[in-house]
N, C-alpha and C positions, 0 to 999 in steps of 0.2 A: 163265229164261224160262218164263212160265206156258204150259201146254199143256192140251189137251182129250183125254180118252180117248174113242175112237170105236168103235162097233159097227156092222158092216155086215151087212145082211140080204140074202142072195142073192149068188151068185158065178157067174151066167151071163154073158152078153155085157155087160150094163150094169155089174154088180159087178166083174167081173174085168178088163175092158178099160178102162173109164172111171174108176169110183170108186176102186178100190183104188190104182192108180198115182198118181192125183191126191192122194188122202189121204196116201199115203206120201211124197209130194214136198213137203208143206206142213209146215214145221218145228214149227208150233204144234199139230199134230194127231198123235195117236198111235193107230194102228190096233191095238186090243187084241183084238178078237174078230170072227169071221166066222161067220154062221149059214148053213151049207151042208153038204151031204154030200160035196162035192168036196175031200176032205181033201188028196189029193196035189197038186192044183192050187194050193190055198191055201198048202201048205208050200213050193212052189217060188216062188210070186209074192209072198207075204207071210209069210216065215218067222217073224216075230216075233209073229204073231197066232195065237190059239188057235181051233180049229174047234169050234163048239158049235151050239146050237139057237136058234131065234127067241125062245123063252120065256126062255132063259138070258140072252140079250143084253138083252132088255127088263127083266128082273128084276135085273140086275147093278147094284148101287148105285154102283159105281166108274165106270160108263160115263156120260159127259156128253151125248154126241151119238150119235144112231142114224141111219144112212143106209139108206133103203129102196130096194133095187134088185131088186125082185121083179116078177112080172107085174102088169099094170095093174089088174086086178080086185082085187088085194090092197092097193093103195096106201092108200086111205082107211081101211080097217079096221085095218091095221097102224099107220098114223100116229096113229089115235085111241088105240090101246093105248100107244104110245110117249109121247104127250103126257100121258095119264093117269098114266103112271109118273113124270112129272116131268122128262122129258128133252127136249132140243132135237132137232129132226128135219129131215133133208134128204130130199126125195122125188124120185126120178127122174121126169122128165116122162113123161106128163101127171100133174098133181097128183092127180087122181081120174078117175072116168069120167063124172061129172056136175058141173055148177056148184053144185048144191045140196049135194053132198057136200063140195065145197071150202069153201063158206060155213060149214058146220058145223065143219070143221077150223080155219078162221080164228078163229071164235068161241071154240073150245076152247083154242087156243094163246094167245089173249088172256087168257082166264081163268086159265090155268096160268102165264102169264108166261114163255113159252118161245119160242125162235126156231122159225119154220116157214118153210122156203124150198124152192125147187124147182130142180132141176138143168136149166137151160135153157142148155146149154153152147154152142149155136150163136151166142149173142150175142158169143162171143169167137173166132169164125172169122176168119181173116185177111182174107178177102174182104169180110165184113160190116163189120168194123172199118174197112176202107179206104173202103167206100162211105159209111158213116156219117160219117166224117171229111170226105169230099168234099161231102156234103150240108150238113153244119154250116158248112163254110167258104164255102158259096154257089157252089161251082164250076159247078153246072148251073143256078143261078138258082132260080126258082120251079119245083118239080117238078110234072109233069103225068102222068107215066106211070112206074110202078115195076113191075118184073117180076122175080120170083125163082123159080128152078126147082130142084127136087130130083129129077133124073131118074137112073135106073139101068137097067142091062141085066141083068135077072134073069128070063128067060123061064120058068125052071123054078121051081116052088113049093118053098120050103124047109119042112121040118117044124118045127113049133114053135107056141107059143100065139098068136103074132102073125098066123098064117095061119088061125086057127080062129075060129068064130063065137062070140066072147066079147065082152063089153062092153069097149070100148077097143082092140079089135084092128083090123088093117088099116092102110094107109098114111096114112089121114087123121089118125088119132090118133098114129101113129108119127112120120111126117115132117111132116105138116100142123101138128102142134104146134110144130115148130121154125119153119116159115115164118110161121105166124101170130104167134108171139112176136116174131120179127124185125120184122114189119110194124107191130105195135102199139108196139114200142120206138121205131120211127122216127116214126110218124104218129098214134098213139093209136087209140082205138076208132073204127071206121068208122060212117058214117051209114046205109049200106045194104049188102046182100050178095047176090050172085048166085053160084050154084054148080052144078056138075055133078060127081057122084061115081059111079064105076062099077068093075066088075071086068072086065078084058079077057082075062086069061090063061085057057086052058082049065082047068076044074076049080077055079078060084079060088073060095073060099068067102067071102072078104071083099074089100073094095075094094082095088084096086091102082093106081088112077088117079084124079086129081081136077084140077079147074080151078076156081079161086075168083077172083071179082072183088070186091074191097072198094072201096066208094065213099067218097071224101072230098071232097065238093063236086065241083068239076070234075076232080079228080085220080082216077086209078084205080090200084089196087095189084092186080096179077095174081100169084097164087100157083099154081104148077103142079107136078104130080108124075106121071111116067110110069115104069112098071116095065119096059117093053120099049123102051128107047131106047138103041140101040147107039152112037150118036155124038151126045152132047148138044150143044145150042147154048150160048149164054151162060148162065152161072150167075146173073148179075145184070145188069139193065139199069135205068138211071135217066135219064129224059129230062126236061129242063126248058127254060125260055125263054132260057137262056144256054149250053146245051150238053148233051152226053150222056156218061154213064159206062157202060162195058161191061166185064164181067169174065168170063173163061172159067176153067174148072178148079175143082176142089174143094179146100177147105182140107185140108191133109195131116195134121192132128193125130190124127184117128181112125185113119188108116192106120198112123201111127207107133206109136200105142198098141197096135194089133193086132199089130204086128211086135215088140212087147216093148220098145220104146224108152221112156225115162223123160223126163218134162218138165224134169228138172234138166240135161239135155244142153245144151251151149252154143248149138247151132243150132236149138233148139226153136222151132217156130212159124213158121220161115221158109218162104216159098212157093217152089215150083218156078219158076225164072226165066222159063220159057216161059208161065207163067200170069199175066203182068203185066196190069194193067188199062189200058184206053184211055180217055182223056178227049178228046172232040171238042168244040171250042168253036164257037159260032155263027158266028164269022168264018172257019171252015174249017180252022183250025189244029188239029193233033193232038199229043198227047204221052202218053208212057207214064207210068203212075202205079205206083210200086213198092208192092206191098202191105205193109201194116203187119204186124207179127208177130202170129200167132195166140196166144192166151193162155188156154187152158183152166185153167191153175193159178189164174187170177184168181178163179174161183168159190170155191174152198176158202180162198184168202187172205181173201176177203170174208166167208166163214162164220166163220172164226176171229176176224176183226176185229169182226164183229157181236156175237159172244158175249163175247169177252174185253175188248174196248175200247168196246163200246156203239155201234159204227158201224152204218151202214145195212146191211140184208141185200143180198147181190148180186142177188137176185131177190125181190121182195116176194110174199107169198102172194096178195095181191090181183091182182097182175099175172098170176100163174099161173091164178087163177080166171077172169080176163078171157079167157085163151086158151080155156078150156073153154066160156065163154059164146059165143064166136065159133064154136067147133067145133059146138056145138049149133045155132046159127043156120045154119051151113053145111049140116048134115044136113037141117034143115027146108027150106032153100032148094032143096036137091037132091031133095026129095020123099021122103026116107028116114024111117023110123019114129023116133020120139023114143027 
């Protein structure tokens, strides 16, 4: 079986919790090297990988694919180096800090003839997969109101670059990138945008709350994030002329990865039974909808298939660029500086 040699840049939250376990779980990918100073963590989590530097990974002729899991400000510069070195590249979301940077990377990847894709893992959350299936089956009829929340209870500010005044920091670029990508996957680019973005917690340096309204003709898609929400409401709501879909609870794949579980386990992606979805029909009848399995491994299956089999990328670079275009429009609509 043909396989690809992979180098991973960064072993913080994104690299250690998300990318390394998913790469290790894909039979056609071999994690050869990790660029990080966290030698002990790498030895425990990925014992077959060598610990090295960013320069060594990019310059290694045996490495086919480089995964960038570093702070957002470094995504575009590192991706540029990787593509110029003739390697395929996966970038953790967001693809860059501006749509212009993303366009430059797309053009470079095309010139180099290399895959450029972005890790938008929340497309494979069990709740989103279930909602998407209900929408496509026409369960709610014509949709008029879509609402997606990414609420958390983190009243204390954690140390780290995401809480610092850097390009691409704050929850808008962090969690908003997920919610926007999901909305665009379902409905495409909106025709208008309203937004409010702010910082609510004492001493917050960057945004920790947003409320976005995307317009699609008569339909509205509402994307919301709060950081001081002790008891969240529905994660998803979808209302149409034939019924409503409501889903509580968060997909458990991130929590499982944080706990050290691997996607190869038999019960991977199954939702907590209490988090079932509810479908309410216009005639007043109700029924439970069992969530589909979450499938984060689908992303790297798709990466391997795109490179080795010529299949489509799991997330196109243009789709990731569109997320940045909307993020910039949201900032403008909220009266924030470009």
